[in-house]
C-alpha positions in Angstrom: 94.2 74.3 99.1 92.5 75.7 95.5 92.3 79.6 95.0 88.9 80.7 94.6 88.7 81.6 90.8 86.5 84.8 92.1 86.6 86.6 95.1 84.1 85.6 97.3 81.1 87.7 96.4 81.9 86.8 92.7 82.3 83.6 93.1 79.0 83.5 95.0 77.5 84.9 91.9 79.1 82.3 89.8 77.3 79.5 92.0 74.2 81.4 91.6 74.3 81.8 87.7 75.0 77.9 87.3 72.1 77.0 89.4 69.7 79.0 87.4 71.8 77.2 84.2 70.3 74.1 86.0 67.1 74.8 87.0 79.8 93.8 101.3 83.0 111.2 123.7 80.7 114.2 123.4 82.0 115.8 126.7 85.6 115.9 125.9 86.1 113.0 129.3 88.1 110.4 127.5 87.7 106.9 129.6 90.1 104.1 129.2 89.4 100.7 129.9 90.1 99.4 133.1 89.4 96.8 135.7 85.6 98.1 135.8 85.1 98.4 131.9 82.4 97.5 130.1 83.9 95.0 127.5 83.6 95.4 123.9 80.8 93.7 122.4 78.4 92.5 119.9 75.0 92.7 119.5 72.0 92.0 117.1 70.6 95.0 115.6 67.6 95.0 113.5 67.2 93.1 110.4 66.5 93.7 106.6 63.7 92.7 104.8 65.6 91.2 102.2 68.8 88.8 102.8 71.8 90.9 101.1 75.4 89.6 99.6 77.9 91.8 98.2 75.5 95.1 98.6 77.5 98.3 99.4 77.2 100.4 102.6 77.7 103.9 103.1 77.7 106.2 106.1 75.3 109.2 105.1 75.8 112.9 106.2 72.5 112.6 108.4 74.5 109.8 110.4 72.0 106.9 108.7 73.6 103.8 106.5 72.5 103.4 103.1 72.7 99.7 102.4 72.0 99.3 98.6 71.7 96.5 96.2 73.3 93.0 96.1 71.8 89.7 95.9 70.1 86.9 97.5 70.3 83.0 96.3 67.9 83.7 93.3 68.2 87.8 92.2 70.1 91.0 92.1 68.7 93.8 93.6 67.4 96.9 93.0 66.3 97.4 96.5 67.7 99.9 99.2 67.5 99.4 103.3 68.4 102.4 105.7 69.9 101.9 109.1 69.0 104.5 112.0 71.4 103.9 114.5 69.4 105.9 117.3 66.4 103.5 116.7 68.8 100.3 115.9 66.4 99.2 113.1 66.0 99.1 109.2 63.6 100.9 107.3 62.7 100.4 103.1 64.8 102.9 101.3 64.0 103.9 97.7 64.2 101.7 94.7 67.4 102.0 92.2 66.7 102.2 88.3 69.2 99.4 88.2 69.5 96.4 89.9 73.3 95.9 91.3 75.5 94.0 93.6 79.5 94.2 94.1 79.2 98.1 93.0 80.6 101.4 93.9 79.5 103.6 96.6 81.1 106.6 98.8 79.6 109.5 100.4 80.4 112.8 98.6 81.2 116.2 99.9 78.1 117.8 99.2 76.1 115.0 101.3 74.7 112.7 99.0 75.8 109.2 98.2 77.2 107.6 95.4 75.9 104.2 93.8 77.2 103.2 90.5 78.3 100.2 88.7 78.2 96.5 89.6 76.7 93.3 88.2 73.2 93.3 86.7 72.6 89.5 86.7 71.6 87.3 85.8 74.1 86.1 83.0 77.9 86.5 83.0 79.0 89.5 81.7 76.1 91.7 82.7 77.1 95.0 84.0 75.0 97.8 85.3 76.4 100.9 84.1 74.5 103.7 85.9 75.3 105.7 88.2 72.9 107.3 90.9 73.2 109.5 93.7 71.2 108.9 97.1 70.0 112.6 98.7 69.8 111.8 102.5 67.5 114.3 103.2 64.8 113.6 100.7 65.6 110.1 100.7 65.3 109.8 97.1 68.0 108.8 94.0 68.7 111.5 91.2 70.1 109.6 87.9 73.9 111.0 87.1 76.4 109.8 84.0 77.1 106.1 83.4 80.3 104.4 84.4 83.2 105.0 81.7 84.0 101.2 82.6 82.1 98.0 83.4 83.1 96.9 86.8 82.3 94.3 89.2 83.6 94.1 92.8 86.3 96.8 92.0 88.0 98.6 95.1 86.4 102.4 95.5 88.2 105.0 97.1 87.2 108.6 98.4 90.5 111.0 96.9 91.2 113.9 98.7 90.0 116.0 96.1 86.5 115.0 96.4 86.8 112.6 93.5 86.0 108.8 93.8 88.6 106.5 92.5 87.5 102.7 91.5 89.9 100.2 90.2 90.0 96.5 89.2 87.6 94.1 89.8 86.0 91.3 87.0 83.7 92.5 83.6 80.9 90.1 85.3 82.8 87.2 86.7 84.7 86.4 83.1 88.3 88.2 83.2 89.7 90.3 85.5 90.0 94.0 84.7 93.3 96.4 85.3 90.9 99.4 84.5 90.6 102.6 86.8 88.2 105.4 86.9 87.3 108.3 88.8 84.0 110.3 89.3 84.1 113.9 89.4 80.6 115.3 91.3 81.8 118.9 89.3 81.7 117.4 86.0 78.4 117.3 83.7 75.3 117.4 85.1 75.1 115.3 88.6 79.1 114.7 87.9 80.9 112.2 85.3 83.3 109.4 84.9 86.7 109.5 83.5 88.7 106.6 82.6 92.3 107.1 84.2 95.6 105.1 83.7 95.3 101.4 84.6 96.6 99.7 86.9 100.3 97.8 86.5 98.1 94.7 86.5 94.8 93.5 86.8 93.3 92.6 90.1 90.2 91.7 92.2 90.0 90.7 95.9 92.7 93.4 95.9 92.9 96.0 99.0 93.0 99.9 98.3 93.6 102.6 101.0 94.2 106.5 100.6 97.4 107.4 102.0 97.8 110.7 104.3 99.9 111.6 101.4 96.6 111.5 99.0 98.3 108.7 97.1 96.3 105.3 97.2 98.1 102.3 98.2 96.6 99.2 95.9 97.8 95.5 97.4 97.4 91.5 96.7 94.6 90.4 95.2 94.4 87.8 92.1 93.6 87.1 88.6 92.1 84.0 87.9 94.1 81.1 89.9 97.2 83.6 90.4 97.5 85.0 93.9 99.7 88.5 93.8 102.4 89.9 96.8 102.9 92.8 94.5 101.7 96.6 95.4 101.3 99.7 93.1 100.2 103.3 94.1 98.4 105.6 92.3 99.1 109.1 91.6 95.9 111.2 91.8 97.9 114.5 90.2 99.2 112.1 87.2 96.3 109.7 87.4 99.0 107.0 87.0 100.0 103.9 88.9 103.4 102.8 89.6 104.8 99.6 91.9 105.9 100.4 95.2 109.4 99.9 96.2 109.0 96.2 97.5 105.9 93.6 97.2 104.5 92.1 100.3 106.4 89.0 102.0 102.9 86.7 100.8 100.7 86.7 98.3 97.3 87.3 99.6 93.7 87.4 98.2 90.6 88.8 100.0 92.9 90.5 102.5 92.0 93.7 104.6 93.6 96.9 104.7 93.6 99.7 107.4 94.9 102.9 107.9 97.1 103.4 111.1 97.2 106.6 113.0 100.8 107.0 112.4 100.2 106.5 108.4 101.4 103.3 107.9 98.8 100.7 106.5 98.2 97.1 108.1 97.2 94.2 105.7 95.8 91.3 107.4 94.9 88.1 106.5 93.6 87.2 103.1 93.7 83.6 101.4 97.7 82.2 99.5 98.3 79.7 97.2 98.5 77.5 100.4 95.5 78.4 102.3 94.1 80.9 104.5 96.6 83.4 106.0 97.0 84.4 110.0 99.7 86.8 109.1 100.0 90.4 108.6 102.4 93.0 107.2 102.6 96.5 107.6 103.4 99.1 104.8 105.3 102.3 105.4 104.8 105.2 102.6 108.2 106.7 103.7 110.5 103.7 102.7 107.8 102.2 100.2 108.3 99.0 102.0 106.7 96.4 103.8 107.5 95.0 107.1 106.1 91.8 108.8 103.4 92.3 111.4 101.6 90.4 114.4 99.8 87.1 113.8 96.1 87.1 114.2 95.1 84.3 116.1 93.2 82.9 113.3 93.4 82.7 109.4 91.1 84.5 107.7 89.6 85.9 104.3 86.9 88.4 103.6 86.5 89.5 106.8 85.7 92.9 107.7 88.5 95.6 109.0 87.1 99.0 110.6 89.8 101.5 111.8 87.7 102.5 115.6 88.0 106.2 116.8 90.7 104.6 119.5 93.1 104.0 116.1 92.7 100.5 117.2 91.6 98.2 114.2 88.7 95.7 114.9 89.0 92.5 112.5 85.7 90.6 112.1 83.9 87.4 110.7 85.3 86.0 107.7 86.1 82.4 106.4 88.8 79.8 106.7 89.1 76.6 105.1 86.0 75.0 106.6 83.8 77.7 107.8 82.7 80.8 108.0 83.8 82.6 111.2 82.0 84.5 114.4 85.0 85.5 115.9 87.0 88.8 115.9 90.4 90.3 116.9 91.2 93.7 117.6 94.9 95.0 116.6 96.3 97.8 119.0 98.9 99.9 117.0 100.3 101.4 120.5 101.7 97.7 121.7 101.4 96.4 117.7 99.8 93.4 118.9 96.2 91.6 118.3 94.0 90.7 121.2 90.9 88.4 121.1 87.5 90.5 120.6 84.2 89.5 121.1 82.1 86.7 119.3 79.7 87.9 116.5 76.1 87.3 117.2 76.4 84.7 114.2 79.0 83.8 111.8 79.3 86.3 108.9 81.7 86.6 106.0 82.2 89.3 103.0 79.9 91.3 105.0 79.6 95.7 104.9 81.1 97.3 107.5 80.5 100.6 108.8 82.1 102.9 111.5 78.9 105.0 112.9 79.3 108.5 114.2 78.5 107.4 117.8 82.2 105.3 117.4 79.8 101.8 117.0 80.6 99.5 113.9 77.5 98.2 111.8 78.4 95.0 110.0 75.1 94.0 107.8 74.5 90.9 105.9 76.9 88.6 103.9 77.3 84.2 104.0 76.1 82.9 107.2 76.4 79.3 108.4 75.8 76.9 105.5 76.4 79.5 103.2 73.2 81.1 103.4 72.7 85.0 102.7 72.0 86.7 105.5 69.5 89.7 106.2 70.5 90.3 110.1 73.2 92.5 111.2 75.4 93.1 114.0 76.9 95.9 116.1 80.3 96.4 117.7 80.3 98.4 120.7 83.6 99.6 121.8 84.6 99.2 125.6 83.6 101.8 127.9 84.7 102.5 131.5 83.1 103.2 134.4 83.1 107.0 134.8 86.9 108.0 136.7 86.6 107.9 140.7 87.7 110.6 143.1 92.0 111.3 143.3 92.6 111.7 147.1 95.7 112.1 149.3 97.2 109.0 151.1 99.2 109.4 154.0 99.1 113.4 153.6 98.9 115.9 156.7 95.8 117.9 156.8 96.0 121.3 155.2 97.1 123.5 158.4 94.2 125.6 160.0 96.8 128.7 159.7 100.2 129.8 158.6 102.2 131.4 161.0 105.5 132.7 160.5 108.9 131.7 162.2 111.2 134.3 162.0 111.1 134.8 158.2 110.0 131.5 157.2 106.8 129.4 156.9 107.2 125.5 156.6 104.9 123.1 154.8 105.2 119.5 155.1 104.3 117.9 151.7 105.4 114.7 150.8 102.8 112.7 149.8 100.9 110.6 147.1 97.3 110.0 146.0 95.5 107.0 145.8 96.4 106.6 141.8 100.3 106.3 143.1 100.6 110.2 141.7 102.8 112.8 144.1 101.0 115.4 145.1 102.1 119.1 144.2 101.9 122.0 146.0 101.8 125.6 144.6 101.8 128.8 146.3 100.1 132.2 144.6 99.9 135.6 146.3 96.0 136.7 146.7 95.5 140.7 147.2 97.7 143.5 147.1 99.4 143.5 150.8 102.9 144.2 150.5 105.4 142.1 151.0 107.5 139.7 149.3 107.9 135.8 149.6 110.0 133.1 147.8 109.2 129.3 147.6 111.9 126.8 148.0 111.5 123.0 148.2 113.7 120.4 149.5 114.1 116.5 148.9 112.6 116.3 152.2 109.3 116.8 150.9 109.2 120.5 152.6 108.0 123.8 150.8 109.2 126.8 152.7 107.9 130.1 152.3 110.8 132.9 153.1 109.0 136.0 153.4 110.0 139.6 153.9 107.6 142.7 155.6 104.9 139.9 154.9 102.4 140.3 157.8 99.1 140.5 156.6 100.3 139.1 152.9 97.7 136.9 151.7 98.8 133.5 150.0 96.5 130.6 148.3 98.3 127.4 148.6 97.1 124.4 146.4 97.7 120.7 146.5 97.1 119.0 143.5 97.5 115.9 141.4 96.6 115.5 137.5 94.2 113.5 136.1 95.0 110.1 135.0 93.4 106.7 133.9 90.5 106.1 135.8 90.7 109.1 138.1 90.2 112.4 138.3 92.2 115.3 139.1 93.1 116.4 142.5 93.0 119.8 143.7 92.8 121.4 147.2 93.3 124.9 147.7 93.4 127.3 150.7 94.1 130.7 150.9 96.0 132.3 154.5 97.0 135.4 155.6 100.2 135.5 157.0 100.9 136.1 160.9 
């Protein structure tokens, strides 16, 4: 298997250039998927007016998604499209001053969306240096300062301090870069770029993930025909890079990287020197090392990877040795296993992925069957269980009509469970100010004895309960008694 000389996006750009030369629960109730759950699903959702490969897609502050630039089979685009989740449709957005594909995109702390850099086309080495800020309120762009380093297909990460870090990529498909730069909204007029320390090696098709510490993990990638297993860390305080304690076990380019709820990072798939990979590795920031993770069912590169609201990771589409993929897999960090996900509506590689505010995932554009560039979009809807059912006692005696004192004690038979298999608990509480004392004793035989003294007329509230559990509401049954 020959390694791709350029990333999936850049490879497409190089091919196009060659062709021209010849002639990207609101209520607080948590439901768990069960036997009656609506399963995870993909469905088509709207279509852009223009096919796009290597666009940027960013969730704006108003909950809509800006899809900017990209390329078709014949041109680099300066147009944009805006997806509205409430309508499930795309509409034309404002036009950028510069056509770009493979650029930088990020949602900034002030609600604006950064779009910068990339490939301007049509010839190799053509940079888009301009930076524009999209305002979702006015649906318009304002210009900012140019990038300090021309980059095509870099990775971009929003840092904890609000800056945006861009690393690596190519200079328009000619050579691979080790450069890095940061955009600071607080600098200059409408923000400015600053060149930072270079990475330890030049990379494209690498991953970049902000850790909980604020550092950024950069892993894998390639330069020309060499694929890397090495990884490095960006220090946002010193703005420098240093190698991790250990490399990955496998060299991989076009892999995905996802931050897990426990602070570790899942690196999945990609392409290695011997072909497409189904293996994964997990980076542990506490040790600075990688360990082997579970295998996916299929080897894939240039897939999307989205950390869902429930902490699981959706990996969708991509490409393998012979085709573009319409399959997906879901990683569960609780079990450290993959399971089969739903099929996409069409095969899709090198698409953009965006986690929406409603917990769904939008996949846009990319390559499709026959290397066609897609204008379509897929919407992933996570599983939703049927509403929880009532939890009721099974084999319990009815609550007594009255409690009668025998000597100085009242006995309740309580041993039973609910239809969810949970034990029913009994609690006793005084009601009112009537004098008298009582003490609650419990026995292993499933009885509760209320030992009383001078308690005639005393009011006690007896409550049977069982906590909510998966698929079941909480059970609570209470009754107030006057001791006679």
